[in-house]
C-alpha positions as CSV (number, residue, x, y, z in Angstrom):
1,M,68.7,152.5,62.6
2,A,68.8,149.2,64.4
3,F,70.4,148.4,67.8
4,W,71.0,145.3,69.7
5,L,71.3,144.6,73.5
6,C,74.0,141.9,73.4
7,R,74.0,139.7,76.5
8,K,76.8,137.4,75.5
9,R,79.1,136.7,72.5
10,E,77.6,134.0,70.2
11,G,79.9,133.3,67.2
12,Q,81.2,136.8,66.7
13,D,84.9,137.3,66.0
14,S,87.4,136.5,68.8
15,D,91.1,136.6,69.4
16,W,93.5,135.7,72.1
17,I,95.3,137.7,74.8
18,Q,97.9,136.7,77.2
19,R,96.5,136.2,80.7
20,F,97.4,139.1,82.8
21,D,97.4,141.5,79.8
22,P,98.2,144.9,81.4
23,R,95.1,146.5,79.8
24,F,92.7,144.4,81.8
25,W,93.8,144.9,85.4
26,T,91.8,147.2,87.7
27,V,92.6,149.1,90.9
28,N,90.6,149.6,94.1
29,F,91.1,151.8,97.1
30,P,89.2,153.6,99.9
31,R,88.4,157.2,99.5
32,P,89.8,159.8,100.0
33,M,93.1,158.3,98.8
34,M,93.6,158.0,95.1
35,A,95.2,155.5,92.7
36,A,95.3,155.0,89.0
37,L,96.6,152.4,86.5
38,T,98.3,153.0,83.2
39,A,99.9,150.6,80.7
40,P,103.2,152.3,79.6
41,A,104.1,149.4,77.3
42,P,102.3,146.3,76.0
43,D,103.9,144.2,78.8
44,A,103.9,146.8,81.5
45,L,101.5,148.0,84.2
46,R,102.0,151.0,86.5
47,V,100.1,152.1,89.5
48,D,100.4,155.6,90.9
49,A,98.9,156.3,94.3
50,T,98.4,159.2,96.7
51,F,98.0,158.0,100.3
52,L,96.4,160.4,102.8
53,R,95.9,158.3,105.9
54,K,98.0,155.6,107.8
55,G,95.5,152.9,106.9
56,D,95.2,153.6,103.2
57,L,95.7,150.6,100.9
58,A,95.5,150.3,97.1
59,G,94.7,146.9,95.5
60,V,95.8,146.1,92.0
61,I,93.3,143.4,90.8
62,W,93.2,140.7,88.2
63,D,89.7,139.3,88.0
64,S,88.9,135.9,86.5
65,V,85.6,137.3,85.3
66,D,85.5,140.3,82.9
67,R,83.2,142.7,84.6
68,H,83.9,145.9,82.6
69,D,84.0,145.1,78.8
70,H,81.1,145.0,76.4
71,P,80.0,141.4,76.0
72,L,81.3,141.4,72.4
73,L,84.7,142.3,73.6
74,A,85.1,140.6,77.0
75,Y,87.8,138.0,77.8
76,A,86.6,134.5,78.7
77,T,86.2,133.4,82.3
78,D,88.8,130.9,83.4
79,R,89.3,130.2,87.1
80,D,91.8,127.4,86.6
81,Y,95.3,128.7,87.1
82,S,96.8,125.2,87.5
83,R,100.2,124.8,85.8
84,T,100.2,128.5,85.0
85,T,103.2,130.7,85.7
86,L,103.3,134.5,85.9
87,R,106.6,136.4,85.7
88,F,107.4,140.1,85.9
89,R,109.9,142.6,87.1
90,W,108.8,144.6,90.2
91,R,110.0,148.1,90.8
92,S,108.5,150.5,93.4
93,G,109.0,153.7,95.3
94,G,107.1,155.6,98.1
95,I,105.4,152.4,99.4
96,V,106.3,149.7,101.9
97,A,109.0,147.5,100.2
98,L,108.8,143.8,99.3
99,D,110.8,142.6,102.3
100,A,109.1,144.6,105.0
101,P,106.1,143.7,107.1
102,N,102.9,144.8,105.3
103,G,104.9,144.7,102.1
104,P,103.2,143.9,98.7
105,T,100.9,140.9,99.3
106,L,99.1,138.8,96.7
107,T,95.7,138.1,98.1
108,I,94.0,135.1,96.3
109,E,90.3,134.6,96.6
110,G,88.8,131.4,95.5
111,R,87.8,127.9,96.8
112,D,89.8,124.9,98.0
113,A,89.6,121.4,96.6
114,A,86.4,120.8,98.5
115,G,84.7,123.9,97.0
116,T,84.8,125.8,100.3
117,P,85.5,129.6,99.9
118,R,89.1,130.4,100.9
119,T,91.5,133.3,100.9
120,W,95.3,132.9,100.7
121,Y,97.8,135.7,101.5
122,V,100.9,135.2,99.5
123,R,103.9,137.4,100.5
124,L,105.4,138.5,97.2
125,W,108.9,138.7,98.6
126,N,108.9,134.9,99.1
127,Y,108.8,134.6,95.3
128,A,111.2,137.5,94.4
129,Q,114.8,137.6,93.5
130,G,116.6,140.9,93.7
131,S,116.3,144.0,96.0
132,P,113.2,145.0,97.9
133,T,112.4,147.7,95.4
134,D,113.7,146.0,92.2
135,A,113.2,142.3,91.8
136,A,112.2,139.5,89.4
137,V,109.0,137.8,90.6
138,T,107.9,134.3,89.6
139,I,104.4,133.1,90.6
140,A,104.0,129.4,89.7
141,F,100.4,128.9,90.8
142,S,100.6,125.1,91.3
143,Q,103.6,125.5,93.7
144,L,102.3,128.6,95.4
145,S,101.8,129.0,99.2
146,G,100.4,131.7,101.5
147,G,102.1,132.6,104.7
148,Y,104.7,135.1,105.8
149,V,107.6,132.7,106.5
150,L,108.0,129.6,104.2
151,P,108.0,126.7,104.6
152,E,107.1,127.1,108.3
153,E,103.9,128.9,107.8
154,G,103.1,127.5,104.3
155,D,99.4,127.5,103.3
156,P,99.3,125.8,99.8
157,V,97.1,127.6,97.3
158,H,94.5,125.5,95.4
159,P,95.0,126.9,91.9
160,A,92.1,125.3,90.1
161,D,89.3,127.6,91.3
162,I,90.4,131.2,91.7
163,D,88.1,134.2,91.5
164,R,90.6,137.1,91.6
165,L,94.1,138.2,92.6
166,F,94.5,141.3,94.7
167,L,98.0,142.9,95.0
168,S,98.2,145.3,97.9
169,L,100.3,148.5,98.2
170,V,100.5,150.6,101.4
171,P,102.3,153.7,102.5
172,P,105.3,153.8,104.8
173,G,104.1,153.7,108.4
174,Y,101.0,151.7,107.4
175,V,98.6,150.7,110.2
176,A,95.7,148.6,109.2
177,G,92.3,150.3,109.8
178,N,94.0,153.5,111.1
179,T,92.3,156.7,109.9
180,E,95.0,159.1,111.3
181,V,96.1,161.6,108.7
182,L,99.6,161.3,107.4
183,A,101.9,164.3,108.2
184,A,102.0,164.9,104.4
185,P,100.4,163.0,101.5
186,A,102.5,160.1,100.4
187,Q,103.1,159.6,96.7
188,G,103.8,156.0,95.9
189,W,104.1,153.9,92.7
190,A,104.9,150.5,91.5
191,E,105.6,149.0,88.1
192,L,105.2,145.5,86.8
193,T,107.3,145.2,83.6
194,G,108.1,142.3,81.3
195,I,104.8,140.7,82.3
196,A,104.8,137.2,80.8
197,C,102.5,134.2,81.4
198,S,103.3,130.6,80.5
199,G,101.9,127.2,81.0
200,R,98.5,125.7,80.6
201,G,96.3,128.8,81.0
202,A,98.7,131.3,79.5
203,M,96.2,132.5,76.8
204,L,92.6,133.6,77.1
205,P,90.0,134.0,74.3
206,I,88.7,137.5,74.0
207,G,86.0,139.1,71.9
208,D,87.3,140.9,68.9
209,A,84.1,142.0,67.1
210,I,84.4,145.2,65.2
211,V,81.1,147.1,64.6
212,P,81.4,149.2,61.5
213,P,81.3,153.0,62.1
214,H,77.7,154.2,62.5
215,G,78.2,157.9,62.8
216,L,77.8,158.3,66.5
217,A,80.3,159.6,69.1
218,I,80.6,158.3,72.7
219,A,81.0,159.8,76.2
220,T,83.0,158.5,79.2
221,G,83.4,159.6,82.8
222,Y,86.5,159.4,85.0
223,D,84.5,158.8,88.1
224,D,83.0,155.7,86.5
225,A,86.3,154.5,85.1
226,T,88.9,155.4,87.7
227,D,89.6,151.7,88.3
228,Q,90.4,150.9,84.7
229,V,93.4,151.3,82.4
230,P,92.7,154.0,79.8
231,E,93.4,151.8,76.8
232,R,90.6,149.5,77.9
233,L,88.0,152.3,77.5
234,V,89.4,153.4,74.1
235,R,89.3,149.8,72.8
236,N,85.6,149.4,73.7
237,A,84.7,152.7,72.1
238,L,86.6,151.9,68.9
239,H,85.4,148.3,68.4
240,L,81.8,149.4,69.0
241,G,81.8,151.7,66.0
242,Y,82.1,155.0,67.7
243,R,84.1,157.7,66.0
244,G,84.8,161.4,66.1
245,S,84.5,163.0,69.6
246,L,85.3,161.1,72.8
247,V,83.6,163.3,75.4
248,H,85.3,162.6,78.7
249,Y,83.8,164.0,81.9
250,V,86.7,164.5,84.2
251,G,84.3,164.0,87.1
252,M,83.6,165.6,90.5
253,S,85.2,163.1,93.0
254,H,88.5,161.7,91.9
255,F,90.7,164.0,89.8
256,M,91.4,166.7,92.5
257,R,94.3,167.1,94.9
258,L,93.1,167.1,98.5
259,A,94.5,168.4,101.7
260,A,93.6,167.8,105.3
261,Q,91.7,170.8,106.7
262,D,89.6,171.0,109.9
263,G,89.0,167.3,110.1
264,A,88.2,166.8,106.5
265,F,90.0,166.4,103.2
266,L,89.2,169.5,101.1
267,V,90.3,170.9,97.8
268,P,93.0,173.4,98.5
269,G,92.6,176.9,97.0
270,S,96.2,177.0,95.6
271,G,98.8,174.8,94.0
272,D,98.4,172.0,91.6
273,P,94.6,171.3,91.4
274,L,95.1,167.7,90.1
275,C,96.3,164.7,92.1
276,A,99.3,162.8,90.7
277,P,97.4,159.6,89.8
278,A,94.7,161.5,87.9
279,R,97.4,163.5,86.1
280,A,99.1,160.3,85.0
281,W,95.9,158.6,84.0
282,H,94.6,161.5,81.9
283,R,97.9,162.0,80.1
284,A,97.7,158.3,79.0
285,F,94.0,158.5,78.2
286,F,94.3,161.5,75.9
287,A,97.3,159.9,74.1
288,A,95.5,156.6,73.7
289,A,92.3,158.3,72.4
290,G,94.4,160.3,69.9
291,A,96.3,157.2,68.7
292,A,93.0,155.4,68.0
293,G,91.7,158.3,65.9
294,F,89.4,159.9,68.4
295,S,89.2,163.6,69.2
296,P,88.9,163.7,73.0
297,V,86.9,166.5,74.7
298,A,87.6,167.3,78.3
299,S,84.4,168.0,80.2
300,L,84.4,170.0,83.5
301,S,81.3,170.8,85.5
302,Y,80.5,173.1,88.5
303,E,80.0,170.0,90.6
304,L,82.2,168.7,93.4
305,L,81.8,165.9,95.8
306,A,80.4,167.6,98.9
307,Q,82.8,166.0,101.4
308,H,85.7,167.6,99.5
309,C,84.1,171.0,98.8
310,P,85.1,174.0,100.9
311,D,82.1,175.4,102.7
312,A,82.5,178.9,101.3
313,W,82.5,177.7,97.7
314,Q,79.0,176.1,97.8
315,Q,75.7,177.4,96.5
316,R,73.1,177.9,99.2
317,A,69.3,178.4,99.4
318,F,67.8,181.4,101.2
319,D,67.6,179.5,104.5
320,G,71.3,178.6,104.2
321,T,70.8,175.0,103.1
322,P,73.7,174.0,100.8
323,A,72.9,172.8,97.3
324,R,73.1,169.0,97.1
325,T,72.5,166.6,94.3
326,G,70.6,163.3,94.8
327,W,73.6,161.1,94.3
328,D,75.0,159.0,97.1
329,P,77.3,160.4,98.4
330,P,75.9,163.8,97.3
331,S,77.8,166.4,95.4
332,A,77.8,170.2,96.0
333,L,77.4,172.9,93.4
334,L,80.1,175.6,93.1
335,S,78.9,179.1,93.3
336,P,79.5,181.1,90.1
337,A,80.0,184.2,92.4
338,S,82.8,182.6,94.5
339,K,86.1,183.9,93.3
340,P,88.2,181.1,95.0
341,A,85.9,178.4,93.5
342,M,86.0,179.9,90.0
343,T,89.7,180.5,90.2
344,W,90.2,176.9,91.1
345,L,87.9,175.7,88.3
346,R,89.9,177.8,85.8
347,D,93.2,176.3,87.1
348,V,91.7,172.8,86.7
349,A,90.7,173.6,83.1
350,S,94.2,175.0,82.3
351,S,95.8,171.8,83.7
352,F,93.7,169.6,81.5
353,V,94.6,171.8,78.5
354,T,98.2,171.1,79.3
355,L,97.7,167.4,79.4
356,M,95.9,167.4,76.1
357,E,98.8,169.4,74.5
358,E,101.3,167.0,76.0
359,A,99.4,164.1,74.4
360,G,99.4,165.8,71.0
361,V,95.7,166.1,70.6
362,P,93.7,169.2,69.7
363,V,92.4,171.1,72.7
364,R,88.6,170.6,72.9
365,F,86.8,171.5,76.1
366,Q,83.3,171.2,77.4
367,I,81.8,173.3,80.2
368,G,79.3,170.8,81.5
369,E,75.9,171.7,82.9
370,P,76.7,174.9,84.8
371,W,73.7,176.1,86.7
372,W,72.2,177.5,89.9
373,W,70.9,174.5,91.8
374,I,67.1,174.3,92.4
375,T,66.1,172.2,95.4
376,T,63.3,169.6,95.1
377,G,61.1,172.2,96.9
378,G,61.8,174.8,94.2
379,K,64.3,176.9,96.2
380,P,66.9,178.5,94.1
381,C,70.4,178.3,95.6
382,L,71.4,181.9,94.9
383,Y,72.1,183.0,98.4
384,D,75.6,181.9,99.4
385,P,77.6,184.8,100.9
386,A,79.5,185.6,97.7
387,A,76.3,185.5,95.6
388,K,74.4,187.7,98.0
389,V,77.2,190.3,97.7
390,A,77.2,190.1,93.9
391,L,73.4,190.3,93.8
392,G,73.2,193.6,95.8
393,G,73.8,192.5,99.4
394,N,70.3,191.6,100.3
395,P,68.6,189.9,97.4
396,V,64.8,189.4,97.4
397,K,63.7,186.0,98.7
398,I,62.4,183.4,96.2
399,A,60.7,180.6,98.2
400,D,59.7,178.6,95.1
401,V,60.6,179.4,91.5
402,G,57.5,177.6,90.4
403,D,55.3,180.3,92.0
404,S,54.1,183.3,90.2
405,L,57.1,185.7,90.6
406,T,57.2,189.4,91.1
407,A,59.2,191.8,88.9
408,P,62.0,192.1,91.5
409,Q,62.2,188.3,91.8
410,K,62.5,188.0,88.0
411,D,65.1,190.7,88.0
412,L,67.1,188.7,90.6
413,L,67.0,185.6,88.3
414,D,68.2,187.7,85.4
415,Q,71.1,189.0,87.5
416,A,71.9,185.5,88.6
417,G,72.0,184.4,85.0
418,G,74.4,187.2,84.3
419,L,76.7,185.9,87.0
420,L,76.5,182.4,85.6
421,A,77.2,183.5,82.1
422,A,80.2,185.7,83.2
423,S,81.7,182.7,85.1
424,T,81.4,180.4,82.1
425,L,82.8,183.0,79.7
426,A,85.8,183.5,82.0
427,L,86.3,179.7,82.0
428,R,86.1,179.7,78.2
429,D,88.7,182.4,78.1
430,A,91.0,180.6,80.5
431,V,90.9,177.5,78.2
432,R,91.7,179.5,75.2
433,A,94.5,181.4,77.0
434,A,96.1,178.1,78.2
435,A,96.0,176.7,74.7
436,A,97.4,179.8,72.9
437,P,98.8,180.3,70.4
438,Q,97.0,177.1,69.3
439,P,93.2,177.3,68.9
440,A,90.9,175.7,71.4
441,E,87.3,174.6,70.8
442,V,85.0,175.4,73.8
443,V,81.4,174.1,73.9
444,L,78.8,174.4,76.6
445,L,76.4,171.6,77.7
446,T,73.0,172.4,79.1
447,F,70.5,170.0,80.6
448,L,67.1,170.9,79.1
449,P,64.8,169.3,81.7
450,G,66.6,171.4,84.4
451,V,66.7,174.8,82.6
452,L,63.4,174.6,80.7
453,D,61.1,172.9,83.2
454,P,57.5,173.8,82.1
455,D,56.5,173.9,85.7
456,R,59.2,176.5,86.5
457,P,59.4,178.6,83.4
458,E,61.3,181.5,85.0
459,V,64.3,179.2,85.8
460,A,65.6,179.9,82.3
461,R,66.4,183.5,83.3
462,A,69.1,182.2,85.7
463,N,70.1,178.9,84.1
464,L,69.8,179.6,80.4
465,P,71.2,183.1,80.4
466,L,71.3,185.3,77.3
467,G,75.0,185.7,77.8
468,W,75.4,182.2,76.3
469,A,73.8,183.3,73.0
470,S,75.7,182.5,69.8
471,P,78.6,183.0,69.2
472,A,79.7,182.9,72.9
473,F,80.7,179.2,72.4
474,D,81.8,177.2,69.4
475,R,78.7,175.0,69.8
476,L,75.9,174.4,72.2
477,Q,75.4,170.9,73.5
478,I,72.0,169.7,74.8
479,E,70.8,166.7,76.7
480,D,67.2,165.7,77.6
481,Y,67.5,162.2,79.0
482,D,65.0,162.6,81.9
483,W,62.3,163.6,79.4
484,L,63.5,161.2,76.7
485,T,63.5,158.1,79.0
486,G,60.4,159.3,80.8
487,G,58.4,159.7,77.6
488,A,57.9,163.5,78.0
489,E,57.7,164.1,74.3
490,A,55.9,167.4,74.4
491,S,58.4,168.9,76.8
492,R,61.3,167.7,74.6
493,R,60.0,169.1,71.4
494,A,59.1,172.5,73.0
495,A,62.5,172.7,74.6
496,Y,64.4,172.2,71.2
497,D,62.5,175.2,69.8
498,A,62.9,177.3,72.9
499,V,66.7,176.8,73.3
500,T,67.3,177.5,69.6
501,E,65.1,180.7,69.8
502,R,66.7,181.9,73.0
503,L,70.4,181.3,72.3
504,G,70.4,181.4,68.5
505,Y,72.5,178.2,67.8
506,P,71.0,176.5,64.8
507,A,70.8,172.7,64.8
508,A,74.0,172.4,62.8
509,E,75.8,174.2,65.7
510,Q,74.4,172.0,68.4
511,D,75.5,168.6,69.6
512,Y,73.0,166.1,71.1
513,L,73.9,163.9,74.0
514,A,71.7,160.8,74.4
515,G,71.1,158.6,77.4
516,F,71.3,157.4,80.1
517,V,70.2,154.2,81.8
518,L,70.8,154.4,85.5
519,D,69.4,151.0,86.4
520,A,70.3,147.9,84.4
521,S,66.8,146.5,85.0
522,D,65.4,149.3,82.8
523,A,67.8,148.6,79.9
524,D,65.4,147.1,77.4
525,A,62.8,149.8,77.5
526,L,65.1,152.8,77.9
527,W,67.7,152.0,75.3
528,R,64.8,151.7,72.8
529,R,63.8,155.3,73.7
530,I,67.4,156.5,73.6
531,D,67.9,155.0,70.2
532,A,64.7,156.7,68.9
533,G,66.0,160.0,70.4
534,I,69.2,159.6,68.4
535,E,67.2,159.1,65.3
536,D,65.2,162.3,66.0
537,A,68.4,164.2,66.6
538,T,69.9,163.0,63.4
539,A,66.8,164.1,61.5
540,R,67.1,167.5,63.1
541,G,70.5,167.9,61.6
542,H,72.7,168.2,64.8
543,H,76.4,168.6,64.3
544,E,77.1,165.4,66.3
545,C,75.2,162.9,68.4
546,V,76.9,161.5,71.5
547,V,75.8,158.4,73.4
548,W,76.1,158.9,77.2
549,A,77.8,156.9,78.5
550,L,80.3,154.1,77.7
551,P,80.0,152.3,81.1
552,Q,76.3,151.8,80.6
553,V,76.8,150.8,76.9
554,C,79.2,148.1,78.1
555,R,77.1,147.0,81.0
556,D,73.9,146.6,79.0
557,G,75.5,145.4,75.8
558,F,74.1,148.3,73.7
559,T,75.3,147.8,70.2
560,R,74.4,150.4,67.6
561,L,74.3,148.9,64.1
562,P,75.1,151.0,61.0
563,S,72.6,151.9,58.3
564,P,72.5,149.5,55.4
565,V,74.5,150.7,52.4
566,H,72.6,151.0,49.1
567,E,74.0,151.2,45.7
568,D,71.9,154.4,45.1
569,D,69.7,156.7,47.1
570,M,66.5,154.9,46.0
571,L,63.8,155.4,48.6
572,P,62.0,152.3,49.8
573,F,58.5,154.0,49.7
574,D,56.9,156.6,47.4
575,D,54.1,158.3,49.2
576,V,51.8,158.2,46.2
577,P,48.4,156.5,45.7
578,Y,47.8,153.6,43.3
579,P,46.4,155.6,40.3
580,L,43.5,153.3,39.3
581,A,40.3,152.6,41.1
582,L,39.8,149.1,42.3
583,G,36.8,147.4,40.8
584,R,34.4,145.2,42.7
585,D,36.2,142.2,41.3
586,A,39.5,143.1,42.9
587,T,40.7,140.4,45.3
588,V,41.6,141.2,48.9
589,M,43.2,138.4,50.9
590,P,44.1,138.9,54.6
591,E,46.6,136.2,55.7
592,F,48.2,135.1,58.9
593,S,51.1,132.8,59.6
594,T,50.3,129.9,61.9
595,S,52.4,126.8,62.5
596,V,50.3,123.7,63.2
597,A,51.9,120.6,64.7
598,V,49.7,117.4,64.8
599,T,50.6,115.0,67.6
600,A,50.6,111.2,67.2
601,S,47.2,111.1,68.9
602,G,45.7,113.6,66.4
603,F,45.7,116.6,68.7
604,E,46.9,119.9,67.3
605,R,49.3,122.5,68.6
606,R,49.0,125.8,66.9
607,N,51.3,128.8,67.2
608,S,50.4,132.1,65.7
609,L,53.6,133.7,64.3
610,W,52.1,137.0,63.3
611,S,50.2,139.4,65.6
612,N,48.6,141.1,62.7
613,A,47.3,140.0,59.3
614,R,49.1,140.9,56.2
615,L,47.1,141.8,53.1
616,R,47.4,140.6,49.6
617,F,45.6,142.1,46.6
618,D,45.1,141.4,43.0
619,V,44.4,144.8,41.4
620,G,44.2,143.4,37.9
621,P,40.4,143.3,37.7
622,G,40.4,147.1,38.0
623,I,42.0,147.6,34.6
624,R,39.1,148.3,32.2
625,S,40.8,149.8,29.1
626,E,44.0,150.2,27.2
627,N,44.4,153.6,28.7
628,D,44.2,152.0,32.2
629,L,46.8,149.4,31.1
630,G,49.1,152.2,30.0
631,V,48.7,153.9,33.4
632,L,49.5,150.6,35.2
633,L,52.6,150.0,33.1
634,A,53.9,153.5,33.7
635,F,53.2,153.2,37.4
636,F,54.9,149.8,37.6
637,R,58.0,151.1,35.9
638,A,58.2,154.2,38.2
639,R,58.1,151.8,41.2
640,R,60.9,149.7,39.6
641,G,58.8,146.6,40.1
642,A,58.8,145.4,43.7
643,A,61.5,147.9,44.7
644,R,59.3,150.8,45.9
645,G,56.2,150.9,48.0
646,F,53.1,153.0,47.4
647,R,49.6,153.6,48.9
648,L,46.6,151.5,48.1
649,R,43.0,152.1,49.3
650,D,41.4,148.9,50.4
651,P,37.8,149.2,49.1
652,S,36.5,146.9,51.8
653,D,38.3,148.4,54.8
654,H,39.7,152.0,54.8
655,S,38.0,153.8,57.7
656,S,38.3,154.0,61.5
657,N,34.5,153.9,61.6
658,G,33.4,150.4,61.0
659,M,35.0,149.4,57.6
660,T,34.0,152.2,55.3
661,G,32.0,154.6,57.3
662,L,32.6,158.4,57.7
663,P,35.2,158.8,60.4
664,T,34.5,160.7,63.6
665,S,36.9,162.0,66.3
666,V,35.8,159.2,68.8
667,D,36.2,156.1,66.6
668,Q,39.4,154.6,68.0
669,V,41.0,154.8,71.4
670,L,44.7,155.7,70.9
671,G,45.6,155.7,74.6
672,S,45.3,157.5,77.9
673,G,47.2,160.6,78.9
674,D,49.8,160.6,81.7
675,G,50.9,164.2,81.7
676,L,54.1,163.3,79.9
677,T,53.4,161.3,76.7
678,A,52.7,163.6,73.7
679,R,52.9,161.0,70.8
680,F,50.0,158.6,70.2
681,A,50.1,156.2,67.3
682,L,47.0,155.6,65.2
683,V,45.5,152.2,65.6
684,K,42.4,150.3,64.5
685,R,40.9,147.5,66.6
686,Y,39.2,144.4,65.3
687,G,37.1,142.0,67.3
688,D,35.8,142.2,70.9
689,N,37.8,142.7,74.1
690,G,38.3,139.0,74.5
691,A,40.1,138.4,71.2
692,E,41.0,141.9,70.0
693,Q,43.5,142.5,67.2
694,L,45.3,145.8,67.2
695,R,46.4,147.1,63.8
696,R,48.9,150.0,63.4
697,I,47.9,152.6,60.9
698,T,50.9,154.2,59.3
699,R,49.4,155.8,56.2
700,P,46.4,157.8,57.2
701,K,44.8,160.4,54.9
702,A,46.0,163.6,56.6
703,D,43.0,165.8,55.9
704,S,40.6,163.1,57.2
705,L,42.1,163.0,60.7
706,A,39.9,164.0,63.6
707,V,41.1,164.0,67.2
708,S,39.3,164.2,70.5
709,L,40.2,164.4,74.2
710,D,37.8,162.8,76.6
711,G,35.2,162.8,73.8
712,T,35.6,166.5,72.9
713,A,36.9,167.2,69.4
714,V,40.1,169.3,69.3
715,T,41.3,170.9,66.1
716,T,44.5,172.6,67.3
717,G,47.4,171.8,69.6
718,W,48.4,168.7,67.7
719,T,50.1,167.6,64.4
720,L,50.3,164.4,62.4
721,D,53.9,163.1,62.3
722,P,55.2,160.6,59.7
723,G,54.3,157.0,60.4
724,G,50.7,157.8,61.6
725,V,51.5,159.4,64.9
726,V,49.5,162.2,66.5
727,R,51.8,164.6,68.4
728,F,50.4,167.1,70.9
729,S,52.1,170.3,71.7
730,T,51.1,169.8,75.3
731,A,50.9,166.3,76.7
732,P,47.3,165.3,77.6
733,A,46.7,165.3,81.3
734,E,46.7,162.1,83.3
735,G,43.6,160.0,82.7
736,V,42.5,161.9,79.6
737,T,41.4,159.4,76.9
738,V,42.8,160.2,73.4
739,R,40.7,159.1,70.4
740,A,40.8,159.7,66.7
741,G,39.1,158.9,63.4
742,F,40.6,158.7,60.0
743,I,40.6,157.3,56.4
744,F,43.7,155.3,55.7
745,D,45.6,153.6,52.9
746,V,47.6,150.3,53.0
747,P,51.4,150.5,52.3
748,V,52.0,148.0,49.6
749,R,54.4,147.0,46.8
750,F,54.1,144.9,43.7
751,A,54.6,141.3,44.6
752,E,56.9,140.6,41.6
753,D,59.4,142.4,39.5
754,R,57.7,141.2,36.3
755,L,54.3,142.2,35.0
756,E,52.8,139.9,32.3
757,V,50.0,141.2,30.2
758,S,48.8,139.4,27.0
759,G,47.2,141.8,24.5
760,A,45.1,139.1,23.0
761,V,43.7,137.9,26.4
762,F,43.1,141.5,27.5
763,A,41.2,142.2,24.2
764,A,39.1,139.2,24.9
765,G,37.9,140.8,28.1
766,E,40.0,138.9,30.6
767,A,41.7,141.0,33.3
768,P,45.4,140.4,33.9
769,S,46.7,139.3,37.3
770,V,48.6,142.1,39.1
771,P,49.5,140.8,42.6
772,V,50.3,143.4,45.3
773,I,51.4,142.7,48.9
774,E,51.2,144.7,52.1
775,I,54.5,146.2,53.5
776,R,55.2,145.8,57.2
777,E,56.3,149.3,58.2
778,D,58.5,149.9,61.3
779,A,56.4,152.4,63.2
780,A,56.9,153.4,66.8
């Protein structure tokens, strides 16, 4: 299936939105406070905020540049607000009011008439009519001035070159820059309703392309989308052709309620586990997803931002070092043995079940990547106080799980796996109990590179426990993106078989999560591998394939295109040989495509359009009898003329050894091992090193294939995949040269849908013309 990395919209469908459409605002705030935007009506925007410190400030932002939507769906950039007017009704509570010092201020960032960067601070109360908490606000940008008191302190805004608008909200008692903790968390809110824009720039063009459904689902994450309105995410997913599940990772840093404890803001062990802004946002998200036809899946992991995680809840290595991920800032891993941590996790899950029920969507829940953390040095984090008690009080030390382990050490890993499994099953049961009497689907996601690392084979005892075996969960979900994007093909293939064998979920009871691309500079190469991984997963027959994740899809412009629709199930290629031998008189014509431009002075400029030759044949001279003619006509009909391809042996070039020699295992260099790559495509080289042509061989004769590693023939440990690819069960080590020899056929089709044979001419001894043309096969 094809994909496209769209950088900008070029002629695709577009529409118009009103400037300041509520769906396209964002919010920003300093941690650990929390704020979230929702759009309760087409002309309404609401912000909910939880302030924890005196200096906390939330900013509601309209950006002149769309920085979040997929390029096919983004609104146009327009920095000119001249003769444009914004009107709305303002209502608020729990924040500094419009008329007070530090009240809501519209910060405008842009440039003055001379092009010098400028910032203006517009007091909203100066343009409001009504009370300090309920007023009609009119912002006419061409008559707008900054300053606290007007006209005395007026600072006229230059409206023709504005980058963004930033509307600030602060708690009562606000002191700029003050980190002192409030006596109690302050819950604030503000609503802009009846939002209307008029004047010159009232409307903005916006991408409205709709990609037909392609059969894939999509994943999102709250930590990545906290600043956006839920409907914005759903719109992108729907327009980009995703359907079915909308897997939503609730995150590890923003959804939780926090309380000041011992100089930090930590998750409290009791009470509502969700903060008010996250609760409001997720209620709206689940409702929007359901209204768009998606089936949302709430995903919860054992991960929590380290700065908010109680010390006693955290996994630890033998030396007391807490488990830490490599993210910045790092997150901690909750110990499956910690009763307070697991109780809190179950309370979180129950809260999200309630939100899904309130939104009217089926309860579907993912337990995301639960595991005992392994440090980069191989230390398993099984030794926090609660785990040590659960594992016998004085568990044996494991310095490195990659070492050869003793029987007691393996037993310890098995016991740890039992604890992990028990905690996930308890979480599963909590979800089902919260949803009762309605059913709840519960799936578990595991990260194969972490739990089936070939360098640490015993880790599976702890992190892929037998307690997860079917039917413990409704489905198993797998992801392998480190191996997929890193090219570790052998590890991936081995892991699929291993996880199926160990836990017993067939492919039809597994979901595959594909991705992801951390760095945008790697997009071109990695999305190609991800797309290929999706194709592999589809071929394996997984229940659902999910692209991880929507923020990266939008950032990189990844656009999955649906498979072409055929009127029937006709295959494009029949893997059968041409049934007649080619005579010596058969014509073989290699051809290139070269554009030649001749200048006025007679010099030429040549551009080679094809990197490889394409062959043409005339197989007519091989027909020697009426019986041969009958065979040709039957074969032509079976191929439906030019519709279906077939194999043809080129009598002048069909071997890796020279042109027609007997192949050996060292004929052609396929590549060099790197310890990860397990798939090597068959190739044949023509010419010398200075002007070498590389030809992909997609139709080798399987029983002729011979393979060698560093010149030594190997007859086991590899298979021949479709498309002429040698796949090793163990990736060749770094620097090992992979070579192969083979006999091959050319994929061809009849050049025309009509075959003209004159009986009289044939009887006179003249061969008919039967043109055949090589097929370019898409081969990785």
